[in-house]
DOGUNU-323084 format. One record per residue: x, y, z of N, C-alpha, C in turn. Coordinates in steps of 0.2 Angstrom, whole numbers, padded with zeros to 4 digits, always signed. Layout:
# DOGUNU-323084
XYZXYZXYZ/...
END
This chain:
# DOGUNU-323084
+0004-0006+0000+0000+0000+0000+0004+0006+0000/+0004+0011-0005+0008+0016-0006+0006+0022-0001/+0011+0027+0000+0010+0032+0005+0004+0036+0003/+0002+0037-0003-0004+0041-0005-0010+0038-0002/-0011+0031-0003-0017+0028-0001-0017+0028+0007/-0011+0027+0010-0011+0028+0018-0013+0034+0020/-0011+0040+0017-0012+0046+0019-0020+0048+0018/-0023+0045+0013-0030+0047+0012-0034+0043+0017/-0032+0037+0018-0036+0033+0023-0035+0036+0030/-0029+0039+0032-0028+0043+0038-0033+0049+0038/-0034+0052+0033-0038+0058+0032-0045+0056+0034/-0047+0050+0031-0054+0048+0031-0056+0045+0038/-0051+0042+0041-0053+0039+0048-0050+0043+0054/-0046+0048+0053-0044+0052+0058-0045+0059+0057/-0043+0062+0051-0044+0069+0050-0051+0071+0049/-0055+0068+0046-0062+0070+0045-0066+0069+0052/-0065+0064+0056-0069+0064+0062-0066+0070+0067/-0060+0072+0066-0057+0077+0070-0060+0084+0068/-0061+0085+0062-0064+0091+0059-0071+0091+0061/-0075+0086+0060-0082+0086+0062-0083+0087+0070/-0078+0084+0074-0078+0086+0081-0077+0093+0083/-0073+0096+0079-0071+0103+0080-0077+0108+0078/-0081+0105+0073-0087+0109+0070-0092+0108+0075/-0093+0102+0078-0099+0101+0083-0097+0105+0089/-0091+0106+0091-0090+0110+0097-0090+0118+0095/-0096+0121+0095-0097+0127+0093-0097+0133+0098/-0094+0131+0104-0094+0136+0109-0090+0143+0107/-0093+0149+0108-0090+0155+0106-0088+0155+0098/-0094+0153+0095-0093+0153+0087-0087+0149+0085/-0087+0142+0088-0082+0137+0085-0075+0140+0087/-0074+0142+0093-0067+0144+0095-0062+0139+0094/-0063+0133+0096-0058+0128+0095-0056+0127+0087/-0061+0128+0083-0059+0128+0076-0055+0134+0074/-0057+0140+0076-0053+0146+0075-0046+0145+0077/-0045+0142+0083-0038+0140+0085-0034+0136+0080/-0037+0131+0078-0034+0126+0073-0033+0130+0067/-0037+0134+0064-0036+0138+0058-0030+0143+0059/-0030+0146+0065-0024+0151+0066-0018+0147+0066/-0017+0141+0069-0011+0137+0069-0009+0135+0062/-0014+0133+0058-0013+0131+0051-0011+0137+0047/-0013+0143+0049-0011+0149+0045-0004+0150+0046/-0002+0150+0053+0005+0151+0054+0010+0146+0051/+0008+0140+0051+0012+0135+0048+0012+0136+0040/+0006+0137+0037+0006+0138+0030+0010+0144+0028/+0009+0149+0031+0013+0155+0029+0020+0154+0030/+0023+0150+0034+0030+0149+0035+0032+0145+0029/+0028+0140+0027+0029+0135+0021+0029+0140+0015/+0024+0144+0014+0024+0148+0008+0030+0153+0008/+0032+0156+0013+0038+0160+0014+0044+0156+0011/+0044+0150+0013+0050+0146+0011+0050+0144+0003/+0044+0143+0001+0043+0142-0007+0045+0148-0011/+0042+0154-0008+0044+0160-0012+0051+0163-0011/+0055+0160-0006+0061+0162-0005+0066+0159-0010/+0064+0154-0014+0068+0152-0020+0068+0157-0026/+0063+0161-0026+0063+0166-0032+0063+0173-0030/+0062+0175-0024+0061+0182-0022+0066+0183-0016/+0068+0190-0016+0071+0193-0010+0065+0195-0006/+0065+0192+0000+0059+0193+0005+0061+0198+0011/+0055+0201+0013+0056+0204+0020+0057+0199+0025/+0059+0201+0031+0061+0196+0036+0055+0192+0038/+0057+0186+0039+0052+0181+0041+0048+0183+0048/+0052+0185+0053+0049+0187+0059+0044+0193+0058/+0044+0196+0053+0039+0202+0051+0033+0199+0048/+0034+0195+0043+0028+0193+0039+0024+0187+0042/+0027+0183+0045+0023+0177+0049+0019+0180+0054/+0021+0184+0059+0017+0187+0064+0011+0192+0061/+0013+0195+0056+0008+0199+0053+0002+0195+0050/+0004+0190+0047-0001+0185+0044-0005+0182+0050/-0002+0180+0055-0005+0178+0061-0010+0183+0064/-0008+0189+0064-0011+0195+0067-0018+0195+0064/-0019+0194+0057-0025+0194+0054-0030+0189+0057/-0027+0183+0058-0031+0177+0060-0033+0178+0068/-0028+0181+0071-0030+0182+0078-0035+0187+0079/-0036+0192+0075-0042+0197+0075-0048+0193+0074/-0048+0188+0069-0054+0184+0068-0055+0180+0074/-0050+0177+0077-0051+0173+0083-0054+0177+0088/-0052+0183+0089-0055+0188+0094-0062+0189+0093/-0064+0190+0086-0071+0191+0085-0075+0186+0087/-0073+0179+0087-0077+0174+0089-0079+0175+0097/-0075+0178+0101-0076+0179+0108-0080+0185+0109/-0078+0191+0106-0081+0197+0107-0086+0200+0102/-0086+0196+0096-0092+0198+0091-0092+0205+0089/-0086+0208+0087-0086+0214+0084-0087+0214+0077/-0087+0220+0073-0089+0220+0066-0083+0217+0062/-0085+0214+0056-0080+0211+0052-0075+0216+0049/-0077+0223+0049-0073+0228+0046-0066+0228+0049/-0066+0226+0056-0059+0226+0059-0055+0220+0056/-0057+0215+0054-0053+0210+0050-0050+0213+0044/-0054+0217+0040-0052+0220+0034-0046+0225+0036/-0048+0229+0041-0043+0234+0044-0036+0231+0046/-0036+0225+0049-0030+0221+0051-0026+0219+0045/-0030+0217+0039-0026+0215+0033-0023+0222+0030/-0027+0227+0029-0024+0233+0026-0019+0236+0031/-0020+0236+0037-0014+0238+0042-0008+0234+0041/-0008+0228+0040-0003+0224+0039+0001+0225+0032/-0003+0227+0027+0000+0229+0020+0004+0235+0021/+0000+0240+0024+0003+0247+0025+0010+0246+0029/+0010+0242+0034+0016+0241+0039+0021+0238+0035/+0020+0234+0030+0025+0231+0026+0028+0236+0021/+0024+0241+0019+0027+0246+0015+0031+0251+0019/+0029+0252+0025+0032+0257+0029+0039+0254+0031/+0039+0248+0033+0045+0244+0035+0050+0245+0029/+0048+0244+0023+0052+0244+0017+0055+0251+0016/+0051+0256+0017+0053+0263+0016+0059+0265+0022/+0057+0263+0028+0061+0265+0033+0068+0261+0034/+0067+0255+0034+0073+0251+0036+0077+0248+0030/+0075+0248+0024+0079+0246+0018+0085+0250+0017/+0091+0248+0016+0097+0252+0014+0098+0252+0007/+0095+0247+0003+0095+0248-0004+0088+0246-0007/+0087+0248-0013+0080+0247-0015+0079+0243-0022/+0085+0240-0024+0084+0237-0030+0080+0230-0030/+0079+0228-0024+0075+0222-0023+0068+0223-0019/+0067+0230-0018+0061+0232-0015+0054+0229-0018/+0054+0229-0024+0048+0227-0028+0047+0219-0026/+0052+0216-0026+0052+0208-0024+0049+0208-0017/+0052+0211-0012+0050+0211-0005+0043+0213-0004/+0041+0218-0007+0034+0221-0006+0029+0216-0009/+0030+0214-0015+0025+0209-0019+0025+0203-0015/+0030+0200-0013+0030+0193-0010+0026+0194-0003/+0027+0199+0001+0024+0200+0007+0017+0201+0006/+0015+0205+0001+0008+0206-0001+0004+0199-0003/+0008+0195-0006+0005+0189-0008+0004+0184-0002/+0009+0184+0002+0008+0180+0008+0002+0182+0012/+0002+0189+0013-0004+0192+0018-0010+0191+0014/-0011+0191+0008-0017+0190+0004-0019+0183+0004/-0015+0179+0002-0016+0171+0001-0017+0168+0007/-0013+0168+0012-0014+0165+0018-0018+0169+0023/-0016+0175+0023-0019+0180+0028-0027+0181+0027/-0028+0184+0021-0035+0186+0020-0040+0180+0017/-0038+0177+0012-0042+0172+0009-0044+0166+0014/-0039+0164+0018-0040+0159+0023-0045+0161+0028/-0046+0167+0030-0051+0170+0035-0058+0168+0033/-0059+0167+0026-0066+0166+0024-0069+0159+0027/-0064+0155+0029-0066+0148+0032-0069+0150+0039/-0065+0155+0042-0067+0157+0049-0074+0160+0049/-0075+0164+0044-0081+0168+0043-0088+0163+0043/-0087+0157+0041-0092+0153+0040-0095+0151+0047/-0091+0151+0052-0093+0150+0059-0098+0154+0062/-0099+0160+0059-0104+0165+0061-0111+0164+0058/-0112+0160+0053-0118+0158+0051-0123+0156+0056/-0129+0157+0056-0134+0154+0060-0134+0146+0060/-0133+0143+0055-0133+0136+0054-0126+0134+0052/-0121+0136+0056-0114+0136+0055-0112+0129+0054/-0114+0124+0059-0112+0117+0059-0114+0114+0052/-0120+0115+0049-0122+0112+0043-0118+0115+0037/-0117+0122+0038-0113+0125+0032-0106+0123+0032/-0103+0122+0038-0096+0120+0038-0095+0113+0035/-0100+0109+0038-0099+0102+0035-0100+0101+0028/-0105+0105+0025-0106+0105+0018-0100+0107+0014/-0097+0112+0017-0091+0115+0013-0085+0110+0013/-0084+0107+0019-0078+0102+0020-0079+0096+0016/-0086+0094+0016-0087+0087+0012-0087+0089+0005/-0089+0095+0003-0088+0096-0005-0081+0096-0007/-0077+0099-0003-0069+0099-0005-0066+0092-0004/-0068+0089+0001-0065+0082+0003-0068+0077-0003/-0074+0077-0004-0077+0073-0009-0074+0074-0016/-0073+0081-0018-0069+0083-0024-0062+0080-0024/-0059+0081-0019-0052+0078-0019-0051+0071-0019/-0055+0067-0015-0055+0060-0015-0057+0057-0021/-0063+0059-0024-0066+0056-0030-0061+0058-0036/-0058+0064-0036-0054+0066-0042-0048+0061-0042/-0045+0059-0036-0040+0055-0035-0042+0048-0037/-0048+0045-0035-0050+0039-0036-0052+0038-0044/-0055+0043-0047-0057+0042-0054-0050+0042-0058/-0046+0047-0056-0039+0047-0059-0035+0041-0059/-0035+0037-0054-0032+0031-0053-0035+0026-0058/-0042+0025-0058-0045+0020-0061-0046+0021-0069/-0047+0028-0071-0049+0029-0078-0044+0034-0081/-0039+0037-0077-0035+0043-0080-0029+0041-0083/-0027+0035-0084-0020+0033-0087-0019+0036-0094/-0024+0036-0098-0023+0038-0105-0026+0046-0106/-0028+0049-0101-0030+0056-0102-0027+0061-0098/-0020+0060-0096-0017+0064-0092-0013+0070-0096/-0011+0075-0093-0007+0080-0096-0010+0086-0099/-0017+0086-0098-0020+0091-0102-0019+0098-0098/-0017+0098-0092-0015+0104-0089-0008+0104-0087/-0004+0109-0090+0003+0109-0089+0006+0110-0082/+0002+0113-0078+0003+0115-0071+0004+0108-0067/+0000+0103-0069+0001+0097-0065+0000+0091-0070/+0005+0089-0073+0004+0084-0079+0001+0077-0076/+0001+0076-0070-0002+0069-0068-0010+0070-0067/-0012+0076-0067-0020+0077-0067-0023+0074-0073/-0029+0071-0073-0032+0068-0079-0039+0071-0080/-0041+0070-0086-0048+0072-0087-0053+0068-0083/-0052+0062-0082-0056+0057-0078-0056+0060-0071/-0050+0062-0068-0050+0064-0061-0054+0071-0061/-0053+0075-0066-0057+0081-0066-0064+0080-0065/-0067+0076-0069-0074+0074-0069-0076+0071-0063/-0072+0067-0060-0073+0063-0053-0074+0069-0048/-0069+0074-0048-0070+0079-0043-0076+0083-0043/-0078+0084-0049-0085+0088-0050-0091+0084-0048/-0090+0077-0049-0096+0073-0047-0096+0072-0039/-0090+0072-0036-0089+0071-0029-0092+0077-0026/-0091+0083-0028-0094+0089-0025-0101+0089-0025/-0104+0088-0031-0111+0088-0033-0114+0082-0028/-0111+0076-0028-0114+0071-0023-0114+0073-0016/-0109+0077-0014-0109+0079-0007-0115+0084-0006/-0115+0089-0011-0121+0094-0010-0128+0091-0010/-0129+0086-0014-0135+0083-0015-0137+0079-0008/-0132+0076-0005-0133+0073+0001-0135+0078+0007/-0131+0083+0007-0132+0089+0012-0139+0092+0010/-0141+0093+0004-0148+0095+0002-0153+0091+0005/-0153+0085+0005-0158+0080+0007-0158+0080+0015/-0152+0080+0018-0151+0080+0025-0153+0086+0029/-0152+0092+0025-0154+0098+0029-0158+0102+0024/-0164+0100+0022-0168+0103+0017-0171+0109+0019/-0172+0110+0026-0174+0116+0029-0169+0122+0028/-0163+0120+0027-0158+0126+0027-0157+0127+0019/-0156+0122+0015-0154+0122+0008-0161+0122+0005/-0165+0128+0005-0171+0128+0002-0171+0129-0005/-0177+0128-0008-0178+0129-0015-0176+0123-0020/-0174+0125-0026-0173+0119-0031-0166+0116-0029/-0166+0110-0031-0160+0106-0030-0154+0108-0035/-0156+0112-0040-0151+0114-0045-0147+0119-0041/-0149+0123-0036-0145+0128-0033-0139+0124-0029/-0140+0119-0026-0135+0115-0023-0130+0112-0028/-0133+0110-0033-0129+0107-0039-0124+0112-0042/-0127+0118-0043-0123+0124-0045-0117+0125-0040/-0119+0125-0034-0114+0126-0029-0108+0121-0029/-0110+0115-0030-0106+0109-0030-0101+0110-0036/-0104+0112-0042-0099+0113-0048-0094+0118-0046/-0097+0124-0043-0092+0129-0042-0087+0128-0037/-0088+0124-0032-0083+0122-0027-0079+0117-0030/-0081+0112-0034-0076+0108-0037-0071+0111-0041/-0074+0116-0045-0069+0120-0050-0064+0124-0046/-0066+0127-0040-0062+0131-0036-0057+0127-0032/-0059+0121-0030-0055+0116-0026-0049+0114-0031/-0051+0112-0037-0046+0109-0042-0041+0115-0044/-0044+0121-0045-0039+0127-0047-0035+0128-0041/-0038+0128-0035-0033+0130-0029-0028+0125-0028/-0029+0119-0030-0023+0114-0030-0018+0115-0035/-0021+0117-0041-0016+0119-0047-0012+0125-0045/-0015+0130-0042-0012+0136-0041-0006+0135-0036/-0007+0131-0031-0001+0129-0027+0004+0125-0031/+0002+0121-0036+0007+0117-0040+0011+0122-0044/+0008+0128-0046+0012+0133-0050+0017+0136-0045/+0015+0138-0039+0020+0141-0035+0026+0136-0034/+0024+0130-0033+0030+0125-0031+0034+0124-0037/+0031+0123-0043+0035+0122-0049+0039+0128-0051/+0037+0134-0050+0041+0140-0051+0047+0140-0046/+0046+0137-0040+0051+0137-0035+0055+0131-0035/+0053+0126-0040+0056+0119-0040+0056+0116-0033/+0050+0116-0030+0049+0113-0024+0044+0107-0025/+0046+0101-0022+0041+0095-0023+0035+0096-0019/+0036+0098-0012+0031+0099-0007+0032+0105-0004/+0027+0108+0000+0027+0114+0003+0031+0113+0010/+0031+0106+0012+0034+0104+0019+0034+0097+0019/+0035+0095+0025+0035+0087+0027+0031+0086+0033/+0027+0090+0036+0024+0089+0042+0019+0084+0042/+0016+0082+0036+0011+0077+0036+0013+0072+0031/+0015+0066+0034+0017+0060+0030+0013+0058+0024/+0016+0058+0018+0012+0056+0013+0008+0061+0009/+0008+0067+0012+0005+0073+0009+0009+0079+0008/+0014+0080+0012+0019+0085+0012+0017+0090+0018/+0017+0096+0016+0016+0102+0021+0008+0103+0022/+0007+0108+0027+0000+0110+0029-0003+0113+0022/+0002+0117+0019-0001+0121+0013-0003+0116+0008/+0000+0110+0007-0002+0105+0002-0009+0102+0004/-0011+0103+0010-0017+0100+0012-0023+0105+0012/-0021+0111+0013-0027+0117+0013-0027+0121+0007/-0023+0119+0002-0023+0124-0004-0030+0124-0007/-0034+0119-0008-0040+0119-0011-0045+0123-0006/-0044+0122+0000-0049+0126+0005-0047+0134+0005/-0041+0136+0004-0039+0143+0004-0043+0146-0002/-0043+0142-0008-0046+0145-0014-0053+0145-0014/-0056+0139-0011-0063+0138-0012-0067+0142-0006/-0064+0143-0001-0068+0146+0005-0071+0153+0003/-0067+0158+0000-0071+0164-0001-0076+0163-0006/-0075+0159-0011-0080+0158-0016-0086+0155-0013/-0086+0150-0009-0091+0147-0006-0095+0151-0001/-0091+0156+0002-0094+0160+0007-0099+0165+0003/-0096+0168-0002-0100+0173-0006-0106+0170-0010/-0104+0164-0012-0110+0160-0016-0115+0158-0012/-0114+0155-0006-0119+0153-0002-0124+0158+0001/-0121+0164+0002-0124+0170+0005-0129+0173+0000/-0127+0172-0007-0132+0174-0012-0137+0169-0014/-0135+0163-0014-0139+0158-0017-0145+0156-0011/-0143+0156-0005-0148+0155+0001-0148+0161+0005/-0154+0165+0005-0155+0171+0008-0156+0170+0015/-0158+0164+0017-0160+0162+0024-0155+0161+0029/-0149+0162+0027-0143+0160+0031-0141+0165+0036/
END
């Protein structure tokens, strides 16, 4: 049994139950889940910093990682004190402005300033801002059901994409240069997986996912596409830096960033899509 199969079995039998347990524990707007997200953000930002360091001159790590953490800590604090979301946006903007200020005041030469500023902005946006949309789902009235729907859509997409790719993808690989091992069969399996998850949640919580079943099918298609693209985006980052994995913290899967890349890309899309498709949330 190869490492990829083992890692997926571990996710199914260990990872998914842990995530569900964190979702069920919804005291203080899922404070336990917020803590895990914040820790994941710290580790992922460190891994992303390492990836970008192969191509860019970067600002100091002890500046960028705490600033990324700061954005998530503001969201963490919101779970306890329930203040306006605008403070989260302000923490993000303040972090960007601080990066610019540091570059102006403390840099002795400026030939690499564009590199340093652009890479800092990318880390703060990709890990800092986009990942907070997962935290925002905890503030929905039906947060448990919404979070389970989102996670299962992403998980079913990833798992069935891999399963369909192994079974039917040998002769239709390489259609996307960013990840030559991805196949058309896997792509179709991922879409099917997200739709299947959505339909199951639709029948399980029909009082929440009201209206036509076509709405949840549309959401499933959208999340499958963003999950797949999110995985490909990280592949581009790693290929550009000639890194095989973002890290080695998770046996068989690589780093934290390798495991949450689809979530980072899908979370903001899911958040905005579901609030517009379902007005009762």
